ROZAZA-868243 format. One record per residue: residue in three letters; x, y, z of N, C-alpha, C in turn. Coordinates in steps of 0.2 Angstrom, whole numbers, plus 5000, padded with zeros to 4 digits. Example, Ala and Ser with C-alpha at 12.3 -4.5 7.8 and 13.67 -1.06 7.14 Angstrom:
BEGIN
ALA506649725039506249785039506649845039/SER506449895035506849955036506450005039/
// end
This chain:
BEGIN
MET553942046440554142106436554042106430/CYS554042086427553642056419552942086419/ALA552542046424551742066424551942136426/VAL552042186432551942236432552142276427/TRP552742266422552942316415552342316411/LEU551942236409551542236405550842266408/LEU550542266416549942316416550142366415/GLY550942396417550942476414550942496406/PHE551142476402551042466395550242466395/CYS550042406395549242426394548742476396/ALA549042506403548842576406548842626400/ALA549642606396549742666393549442676386/VAL549542616382549042626376548342566376/CYS548042546379547542536377546942576379/PRO546542596375546142656376545642616382/ALA545342656389544842636393544242676392/TYR543942666389543242706387542742726392/ALA542642806393542142806398541442826393/GLY540942866397540242866395539842806395/ASP539342816389538742766390538842686386/GLY539442696382539642636378539442666369/ASP538842706369538442716362538942786361/HIS539142836367539442896365540042906368/PRO540642866368541142876374541442936372/LEU541842936379542043016380542942986378/PRO543343046377543943066376544443026382/VAL544842996380545242946386545942996388/ALA545943016393546643056395547243026398/GLY547643046392548443006391548642986387/THR548042966381548042936375548542976372/GLN548942956365549642996362549243036357/TRP548542996355548243036350547743106351/LYS547643096359547243176363547743236360/GLY547143286355547543346353547743346348/ARG547843276345548243286337547743296332/LYS548143336329547743356321547843296317/VAL547343256315547343186310546843196304/ALA547143206297547043206291546643156291/PHE545943136286545543076284545443096277/MET545843056273545843056266545242986264/GLY545042996258544542936256544042946252/ASP543442896253542742906249542242936252/SER541642896250541042926254541042906260/ILE541242836264541442826270541742866274/THR542142916273542542956275542343036275/ASP541843046270541543096267541043156273/LYS541143196273540843246280540043266277/ALA539843226271539243236269538643186272/HIS539143126277538643076282538343036275/VAL538642996272538342966266538042896270/GLY537542876271537442806274537142826280/THR537442886284537442856291537342936294/THR537342946300537142996303537843026308/LYS538242976308538942986311539542956308/ASN539942996308540742966304541142906309/TYR541442876307542142846312542742896314/TRP542642936309543142986312543043036318/GLN542243036318541943076324541943026330/TYR541742966330542242926335542642926338/LEU543042916332543742916335543942986340/GLN543643036336543643106340543543116348/GLU542943066348542643056354543143006359/MET543342956356543742916359544542926361/LEU544742946355545342966358545543036358/GLY545143076358545343156358545643186352/LEU545843166346546043186341545643236337/VAL546043266334545543346330545643316323/PRO544943296321544943296313544943316306/PHE545243326304545243356297544843326291/VAL544443326287544243276282544243306277/TYR544543236272544443286265544143216260/GLY544043166264543743106260543143156256/ILE542943116249542443136246542143076242/ASN541543076243540943026240541042996233/GLY541142946232541542926225542142936221/GLN542642946226543442946222543742896224/GLN544242896221544642826221545342856222/TRP545842806223546442816225546842866220/ARG546642896214546942926209546842986212/ASP546242986215546143056219546243096225/VAL546843046229547143046235547543106235/PRO548143116230548343166228547943226228/GLY547743246225547343306225547043316233/GLN546643276237546443276243547243306249/CYS547643276246548343306250548443366249/GLU548343366243548643456239548143496243/LYS547643476244547143536247547243526256/LEU547643466257547643466265548243526265/ARG548943526260549343536260549143626259/ALA548843666255548543706255548443756259/GLU548143696263547543736268547943736277/ARG548343686277548643696283549343676284/GLY549743696277550543676277550643636281/GLY551043646286551343566289551043556297/ASP550643606296550343606304549643556304/ILE549843466305549543416304549943366307/ASP549643316312550143276316550143206311/ALA549543176308549443116304548843126299/ILE549143076293548743066288548442976289/LEU547742976289547642916288547142926281/ILE547042866277546942856270546642806271/PHE545942796268545542746267545142746261/ALA545342716255545042716251545242636245/GLY545142626241545242576237544542536235/THR544142536239543242516236542942536230/ASN543142596228542842606221543442596216/ASP544042596216544342566211544142496208/PHE544142456214543842386212543342406208/ASN542642436210542042436208542042466199/SER542642506199542542546192543042506188/GLY543242446190543842396186544442416184/THR544742446188545542486190546142426188/PRO546242406184546942356184547342366191/LEU547542316192547942326196548642346196/GLY548942326191549542346187550142306193/GLU550642346193551242326195551642376199/TRP551942376204552242426211552742426206/TYR553342426202553742426198553942406192/THR554242456189554342426182555242406181/THR555442386177556242376175556642396170/GLY557342386171557842406166558542386168/GLU558542366163559442326164559942416163/VAL560242436168560642486169561242466171/PRO561742526170562542496176562442526181/VAL562842516185562942516192563642516196/GLU563642556199564642546202564442486206/VAL565142456208565142396214565842426215/THR565842376220566642366224567242356217/GLY567542396219568042386211568742446213/PRO568342496210567642496210567742496202/ARG567042466198566942436192566042446190/SER566042446185565342446182565142396181/GLU564342366183564042316182563542326180/ILE563342286176562442296175561942236177/ARG561742286178560942246185560342276180/THR559942236184559242246183559042286190/ARG558842356187558642406193557942406192/ARG557342426198556742426199556742496200/THR556242526197555942596198555142596199/LEU554842626203554242646205553742646201/SER553242616201552742646193552342696194/MET552442736190551742806190551342786187/ASP550942746186550342726179549742726184/GLY549342806183548942816185548342776182/ASP548442746179547942706175547742606177/THR548342626184548342556189548342556196/PHE548042536200548042526206548442546209/ARG549042506209549642506211549942576210/GLY549842596203550442646202549842696205/ARG549242716205549042766209548942766217/ILE549242716221549342716228550142736226/ASN550442736221551442746223551242826221/ILE550742846217551042936216550742956222/ALA549942936225549942966232550442976236/MET550742896238551342896243551942916239/SER552142946235552742996234552643056234/TYR552043076234551743146235551743146243/LEU551743116246551643116253552343106258/LYS552743066254553243056256553843116254/ALA553743166249554143216247553943276251/ASN553043276253552943336256552543336262/PHE552743286266552343276273553043226276/PRO553743226278554143176276554143156284/ASP553843206290553943196297553343186300/LYS552843166294552043136297551943086298/GLN551543036302551442986303550742976295/VAL550942916293550442906288550142826287/ILE549642826290549342746290548742746284/LEU548842676282548442666277547942596281/LEU547342626278546642566279546242536275/THR546342476273546042426268545242456269/PRO545042446262544342446262544042396267/ILE543442406268543042356272542542276267/HIS542242246268541842206265541542236261/ARG541242226256540742256250540042216249/GLY539442246251539042186250538542236245/TYR537742206243537542246237537242316239/ALA537242346232537042416233536742456226/ARG536042456228535542486222535542566222/PHE535842606219535842676221535442706213/GLY535042676210534542696204534842626199/ASP534342626193534542606187535342596185/ASN535642676185536342686182536942666188/ASN536742636192537242616198537142576202/ILE537242526199537142446203537842406204/GLN537742396211538542386213538242296216/PRO538542246212538342176215538842176222/ASP538742136225539042116231539742086230/GLU540042096236540842046235540941976232/SER540441946232540341866228540641876221/TYR540441926218540541946214541141946210/PRO541441976205542241996204542142056199/ASN542442106198542142166194542242166186/SER542142226183542342206176543042166174/LEU543442186175544042126174544042066177/GLY543642026180543541966184543941976191/LEU544242016192544442046201544042036205/TYR544042006211543942006217544042056222/ALA543642076225543942146230544542136234/ASP544542056236545242046241545842066237/ALA545942066230546342086227546742156229/TYR546042196230546342266231546442276237/VAL546242236242546442246250547242216251/ASP547242166246547842146247548442176244/ALA548142206240548842276238548842326241/VAL548242356245548542396250548842366255/LYS548942316258549242286261549842276259/GLU550142266253550642266252550942336253/ALA550842386250550942436249551242466256/ALA551142426262551642446269552242426269/ASN552542386264553342346263553642396257/VAL553142416252553342456248553442536249/TRP553142556255553142636256553542646264/ALA553542586267553742586273553242636279/VAL552542626278551842636281551642606284/PRO551342606291550942556294550242536290/VAL550042496289549242476287548842436293/ILE548242476291547742446298547342406294/ASP547442346294546642306289545942316293/LEU545642346292545042366293544542316291/ASN544742266284544342226280544242176287/SER544842156290544642096294544542126302/ILE544942166304544842186311544142226314/CYS543642236308543042276311542542236311/GLY542742176309542142126309541642146304/LEU541442186300540742196299540742146290/TYR540242106291540242066285539542086282/PRO539542116277538842126274538442096271/ASN538742036269538341996264537941926270/ALA538141926276537541906281537141946285/ASP536541916284535941946285535941986292/SER536341946297536341966305536842046304/HIS537142046300537442126301537142156297/ALA536642166293536342206290536142276294/ARG536042266302536042306305536442356305/TYR537042336303537642386303537642446298/PHE537242416292537242466286536642496283/HIS536742546279536242586279535542566278/ASP535542496273534742486270534942416268/ALA534642376272534742306272534842286263/ARG534142296259533842296255534342336248/SER534442396249534742426243535542466245/ASP535742446253536242486253536742456259/ARG536942396257537542346263538242386258/LEU538342426256538842466255539242506259/HIS538742546263538842606266538642576272/PRO539042576277538942576286538542626290/ASN538042616292537842676296538042676304/ALA537642736306538142766314538442686316/GLU538042636318538042576321538742546319/GLY538842546313539342516308540142566309/HIS539742616307540442656309540742656318/TYR540342656322540742646327541042576329/ARG540642546328541242486326541842476324/MET541942516317542242526314542842576320/ALA542742606321542942666325543142646332/LYS542942586334543242546342543842496337/ALA543742476334544442446331544642486329/LEU544742546327545442586324545742616329/ALA545242616334545542666340546042616344/TYR545842546346546442496347547142486344/GLN546942506337547542496332547942556334/LEU547542616334548042676332548242696340/SER548242656344548542656351549142626352/SER549242576345549842546345550342576341/TYR550142626339550642686334550642766337/PRO551242786334551542856336551142916333/ALA550742956337550142996333550643056328/ASN551343076330551943116326552443096327/PHE552943126324553643086324553943166327/GLU553843196331554343246334554743216341/
// end
């Protein structure tokens, strides 16, 4: 009986791709088919196809049959996500099913302090009795100069304006060396940023946001397997010598395939 149930469950939620492998076709029956999904983020999400001829959300469109609406912009950080969400709201109102946010790597590169999720203060509160008691209360930090504060600002906007939508965060992928000119040279992730913080700290903060804000986080940093500091993985990036920061089409396909299996475990909406 258990074996029969398990087979039925897998058939319902696990993508089974058709096509030639490079160009998978939509899967009938997936809960994401026909769902309108907004994609927020930076250059890896940008419709301008930075370093690639095809983006992960285009592959997801083919794999899952979802309908993408893309708001990610090259160079943007978590502080810019509220603006992307405001544009979504202005253009579509509530006509969206899910929102995916893939950001954080530029916050690391710019040396944004991590900050704290909460500020605390001593305040009175009514307890059983009834009577008043002084306790330490925590309040979400809305410090836009810190990474955690930026996430709080964005998530506060989403919870207020899209309360019935599926919101999913993605962790930044691993960072390789990139040189876009003398004024924009980015060391690989074996080096810390200007604050002495490694990229891992920003990845961990995005993971923490799952419990702070009650949203799923897909750890793309680990599950997609992209590892630009290994020469064997240079094939997945734009240029082996000058840009191991932006995945190429093959890298985006790998990201999308990993995402497709993860997304199949989550509701596409909450209707």
